[in-house]
Phi, psi and omega in degrees: 000135184289118180293329178294325177293324177295318177296318179296322178295319177296321178295321178296319178297318178296321178295323178293323176297316177296321179296320178295321178294319178295320177297319180297320183288324190260338189237133174254117181277148174300135182285122179287154181282062182250354180075208182265135179294136179224179181299328179294325178294318178295322178297320179295316177299319182295318178297319178297320179295323182284320187278327187304311180300326179294323177290320181295327180294339178275354180258165175283163179299322179294321179293320178296319177298320179295319180296312181289330174297318177295316181296314181293322178299316178294321180295319178296321181297312183284342174286320182275343184302315179293343183270314185238006180098148185299315182289318180293332181291338179294328184298304179294328180295312180291322181295315180296320178294317181293319180295319178298316178296322179296318177297326178294317179292331179275001179059055177242083188297322180294316179295322177298317181294318179295313181295319178296319178298318179296318177298318180296320180299311181296318181295317181294317177299318181291316181293318179299318179288326177300314179292316182294317181282347177268004173104012176292123185266162181305326180294326176293317179298318180296319178295319178297320179295321179297318179295316180295324178297314177296321179295317180298324179298317182285313187286333184261318186266315187269339180228180181253018184299309182295317180297315180295320180292319178297321177294324181293321186260355184297130179081355181270155177292147177065024178296136183281056176208136178274106187245134175262334179230163177254205178089189182287332180235075183287151172272106188208166175225135183292158182298318180297315179295320180294318180296318179293322179298321180279327184290323188299307177293329178291322180291341179292343182276355179299127183094001178247186182295130183246205184299142176055032178078003179286170181241126178273112185256117181294335181284319182270339177077020178198156177293136174065060186298322180215143180204166176260132180217123179055035176081005180246156173274121184248130177240129174066023175083006180253145181284177182291139179270184180300134178083001182246004182279182180294153177290121182302330183272002184264007180085180181295138181293147178251127180259242180258134178252141178217158180186169181287177179299137178084354179269188181286350180274203181289140181297338178267002178078023179249169185290143177240124177291132177246154179296140181245120178287141176206171183238127178287143178301130178079000181226119185281351183285140181288152175231161176231137178232162177256000000 
């Protein structure tokens, strides 16, 4: 096995981690309607990781390539959508998928491997950020890693599942492995291991400053779960509904007050949350929230 290829593979993995971190800082992905990540979600992902290779082994190599081609194309599209728009993101996603398939039909293995690797990089960066920005917490990532470690021990050491699957997809377009070399003993890393490698440092940012200064909250599963706007309590980006506005008899609502040092605001010149009067639906008594 080429030692220089191993060093290059490690460098590529480090570059993907950096790309995922840069994407996390600069891009805010649309929050999927999955709610808050819980132990049941990690269990569902783990079952999928364990069962999927067994299902793929029952399919032909061409069918597996078609499935992964569809998956990678969709992953590239939703990764690029926040950057260039949903409709415009379809163009590079479809073009990259079509070019990879064309190289496969033309029997150009090196070009197929390069195109597949590029698709995998974009897909891994997008999926890792989707999970991290949707509220996956470090404890979830650690649990997922523990399951994958046990699965790899069984599938790679005790059985032939990994070997048979790698043999089935080796050299094919959209193979779920980042490969730098070809041949019988390629220098490569599987998609699951690569995703976990990129996800773990990206998932550590949950609960810290996220894209555009927002805060990724693992409890709420989205940046900026609650905030005060125009004197109202806003949840999930929607304004107050009927019966939830300020009490008309309580005077003008007070939001955040700020001022220079020595003034009535905060001595450090930063915003201070003030109580905001509002009325509960069906209850005429005023309430105050911070």
